Every structure is written in structure tokens, then in C-alpha cells.
C-alpha positions in Angstrom: -66.3 -54.1 -38.9 -65.5 -57.1 -41.2 -62.6 -59.1 -40.0 -60.6 -62.2 -40.9 -59.0 -64.1 -38.1 -56.2 -66.2 -39.7 -54.8 -69.0 -37.5 -51.5 -70.2 -38.7 -48.6 -72.6 -37.9 -45.2 -72.3 -39.6 -45.0 -76.1 -39.9 -47.9 -76.0 -42.4 -47.0 -75.2 -46.1 -50.7 -74.4 -46.6 -50.4 -71.8 -43.9 -47.6 -70.2 -45.9 -49.8 -70.2 -49.0 -52.7 -68.7 -47.2 -50.5 -66.0 -45.6 -49.0 -65.2 -49.0 -52.4 -64.8 -50.6 -53.8 -62.6 -47.8 -50.7 -60.4 -47.8 -51.0 -60.0 -51.6 -54.6 -58.9 -51.2 -54.2 -56.9 -47.9 -54.4 -53.5 -49.5 -57.5 -54.4 -51.5 -59.2 -55.8 -48.4 -58.3 -52.6 -46.6 -60.3 -50.6 -49.2 -63.3 -52.7 -48.2 -62.6 -52.1 -44.5 -61.7 -55.7 -43.8 -59.3 -56.2 -41.0 -56.8 -59.2 -41.1 -55.5 -60.6 -37.8 -52.7 -63.2 -37.9 -52.8 -65.6 -34.9 -50.2 -68.2 -34.1 -51.4 -71.6 -33.0 -49.9 -75.1 -32.5 -51.1 -77.5 -35.1 -50.0 -80.5 -33.1 -52.3 -79.4 -30.3 -55.2 -78.8 -32.8 -54.8 -82.3 -34.1 -54.8 -83.9 -30.7 -57.8 -81.8 -29.4 -59.9 -82.3 -32.5 -58.9 -85.9 -33.2 -57.6 -85.1 -36.6 -54.6 -86.9 -38.2 -51.8 -85.2 -40.2 -51.7 -86.2 -43.9 -48.3 -87.9 -43.5 -49.7 -90.4 -41.0 -52.3 -91.7 -43.5 -50.9 -93.4 -46.6 -53.6 -92.3 -49.1 -53.3 -88.7 -47.9 -49.5 -88.8 -48.0 -49.6 -89.9 -51.6 -52.1 -87.3 -52.6 -50.2 -84.6 -50.8 -47.3 -84.9 -53.2 -49.6 -83.9 -56.1 -51.6 -81.3 -54.2 -48.5 -79.7 -52.7 -47.0 -79.0 -56.1 -50.2 -77.7 -57.5 -50.6 -75.3 -54.5 -47.0 -74.0 -54.9 -47.6 -73.3 -58.6 -50.9 -71.5 -57.9 -49.5 -69.3 -55.1 -46.2 -68.6 -56.8 -43.9 -70.7 -54.5 -41.2 -73.1 -55.4 -39.5 -75.0 -52.6 -38.7 -78.6 -51.6 -40.0 -80.4 -48.5 -36.9 -80.9 -46.3 -36.2 -84.4 -45.1 -36.4 -83.2 -41.4 -40.0 -82.0 -41.9 -42.4 -82.0 -40.1 -40.9 -80.1 -37.2 -42.2 -79.7 -33.6 -43.2 -76.1 -34.1 -43.7 -75.1 -30.4 -40.6 -72.8 -30.2 -41.4 -70.6 -33.3 -45.1 -70.5 -32.5 -44.4 -69.4 -28.9 -42.0 -66.8 -30.2 -44.7 -65.5 -32.6 -47.2 -65.5 -29.7 -44.9 -63.2 -27.8 -44.3 -61.0 -30.8 -48.0 -60.6 -31.5 -48.5 -59.4 -27.9 -45.4 -57.3 -27.5 -44.6 -56.1 -31.1 -48.0 -56.4 -32.8 -47.1 -54.2 -35.7 -44.4 -56.7 -36.7 -46.5 -59.8 -36.5 -47.0 -60.2 -40.2 -43.4 -59.5 -41.0 -42.3 -62.0 -38.4 -44.6 -64.7 -39.9 -43.1 -63.9 -43.3 -39.5 -64.3 -42.1 -40.2 -67.5 -40.3 -42.0 -69.0 -43.3 -39.3 -68.0 -45.7 -36.4 -69.1 -43.5 -37.9 -72.6 -43.1 -39.3 -73.2 -46.6 -36.9 -71.2 -48.8 -33.9 -71.2 -46.5 -34.5 -74.9 -45.7 -33.7 -74.3 -42.0 -35.4 -76.1 -39.1 -36.7 -73.1 -37.2 -37.6 -75.3 -34.2 -33.9 -75.1 -33.5 -33.1 -71.9 -31.5 -30.1 -70.9 -33.7 -32.2 -71.0 -36.9 -35.1 -69.2 -35.3 -32.7 -66.5 -34.3 -31.6 -66.1 -37.9 -35.2 -65.7 -39.0 -36.0 -63.1 -36.3 -32.8 -61.1 -36.9 -34.3 -60.1 -40.3 -37.0 -58.3 -38.4 -35.7 -57.4 -35.0 -32.4 -56.1 -33.4 -30.1 -58.6 -31.7 -31.3 -57.5 -28.3 -34.9 -57.8 -29.2 -34.3 -61.3 -30.6 -32.7 -62.4 -27.4 -35.7 -61.1 -25.5 -38.2 -62.9 -27.8 -36.4 -66.2 -27.6 -36.1 -66.0 -23.8 -39.8 -65.1 -23.5 -40.8 -68.0 -25.6 -39.5 -70.3 -22.9 -41.6 -68.7 -20.1 -44.6 -70.3 -18.5 -46.8 -67.3 -19.4 -46.1 -67.5 -23.2 -46.4 -71.3 -23.2 -49.8 -71.0 -21.5 -51.0 -68.3 -23.9 -50.2 -70.4 -27.0 -51.9 -73.4 -25.4 -55.0 -71.3 -24.6 -55.2 -69.8 -28.1 -54.9 -73.3 -29.6 -57.7 -74.6 -27.4 -59.8 -71.6 -28.2 -59.6 -72.1 -32.0 -60.6 -75.7 -31.5 -63.4 -75.3 -28.9 -64.8 -71.9 -30.0 -63.9 -71.7 -33.7 -64.3 -75.4 -34.6 -60.7 -75.8 -36.0 -59.4 -79.2 -37.0 -56.3 -78.0 -38.9 -54.6 -74.9 -40.4 -54.8 -72.5 -42.0 -58.1 -71.9 -40.2 -60.2 -68.7 -40.5 -62.9 -67.2 -38.5 -64.5 -64.5 -40.7 -67.0 -61.9 -39.5 -69.0 -60.0 -42.2 -70.5 -56.5 -42.1 -73.6 -57.8 -40.4 -71.6 -59.2 -37.5 -72.1 -62.8 -38.5 -69.2 -65.2 -38.1 -68.4 -68.4 -40.0 -65.4 -70.7 -40.2 -63.3 -71.4 -43.3 -60.6 -74.1 -43.7 -57.7 -74.3 -46.1 -55.9 -72.1 -48.6 -58.5 -72.6 -51.4 -61.8 -71.3 -50.1 -61.3 -67.6 -50.9 -64.3 -67.4 -53.3 -66.5 -68.7 -50.5 -65.0 -66.2 -48.1 -65.3 -63.2 -50.4 -68.9 -64.2 -51.0 -69.6 -64.3 -47.3 -68.0 -60.9 -46.9 -70.0 -59.5 -49.8 -66.9 -58.5 -51.7 -66.8 -58.1 -55.5 -64.6 -60.7 -57.1 -64.2 -62.6 -60.3 -64.8 -66.4 -60.0 -63.1 -69.0 -62.2 -64.4 -69.1 -65.7 -63.7 -71.9 -68.2 -63.0 -70.5 -71.7 -64.0 -72.1 -74.9 -61.3 -73.2 -77.5 -63.4 -71.4 -80.2 
């Protein structure tokens, strides 16, 4: 069965863009029997393991990101500012999402949505427990939120997030997020990186789609 493994970290605005786009097209993908799996990973760990450097640590990338970020927001229908406290150390929310994926799998997408929106639209640092609680309370009961936050601090969940992060680097070739591992109907798998490679992905999956077409003024 065709499948899209989507590896995300809430610290990444491009992860938010990719998530939004996939959710928007989830029903169409379902008609083509394409499964979507959202998987939390730790971007900081991916950068260390792969040797990649975040855009804000390289001056040329940082300057370009100001333009590209606004273009991406316009394309994906978002409008938010980058908080002065960003980037965050995203271990806590990613560990919480790891536990949610394992324990409440049906609420994984909804939990990602709430975390993304709380941080980017709510302008709240969800690496702080009190803000993460506010994000999760939109999806879970107060008792469940307490359980999730407590579980995020356990050695088991910490180890699971670490293992998933190493897996996407070593086995899927990741050097950033959003990262995708896509399997087509013939069982072939390939990696895709970023929030702007959908036409390549749809082509690999053999899905019908309309590519960008430049129109004449005449």
C-alpha cells in the first residue's frame, strides 16, 4: 500500500507548512489509498547526526530565510511572526508527541496541529511545560494531559524519540525536516525533503495532478 512517512519537529515552520498541506489533501490521498503517518523527531539531533547546520547559524542562509519564510507562509495560507525567543529546544513537545503517537495514535495529527498553532499563532514557547499543557488541553482531558507531560520525562519516551531520530538519519537519509519517506504502489521507497517537493512526490506515487503552468498575457 502506498505510504507517506512524514517526519516533523514543531520548531520548524516548514514542518508546519508541510503538515498543513498534507492535512488539506488527506482526503484526496485516501481516495488513492495513500496512507499518511506523522512521526515526531528531534531536529537538533538530526542536525548533529547528519552534520547539517540550521539556517540561522549561517549568515547567507539567515538572510535568505527572511524572504523564503514569507513566501512559504503566503503559499500555504499562513500568517505569523517569528517570536524573538525562537528557535526553541523542542525536546519536551517532541517527546510528548512521541508518547501520544504510541498511546493515542488516533489523536496524533490533531496534537501536531494544536502544538503548531499554539506556538506559531499563539506565539507561545511550547518547550515550557505550562504552554505545552495549554496546547494539549485543546485535544485531551486535564487528566490525560498530566499523564502525557509526565510520560514525556520518562527514560522510555526519551529513548524512543532518540531512536526514531537516529533511524530517520541512518535509515532514511534525513538531514533536516520536514523529511518524507515515500513508498509507491510497487513497494519502492524514496526520500523527499522540504515543503515544496509535492510534484516530485505525486509523480513518484503515480498520482494525477496539475503542475504549475505559466500563462501568457495574450
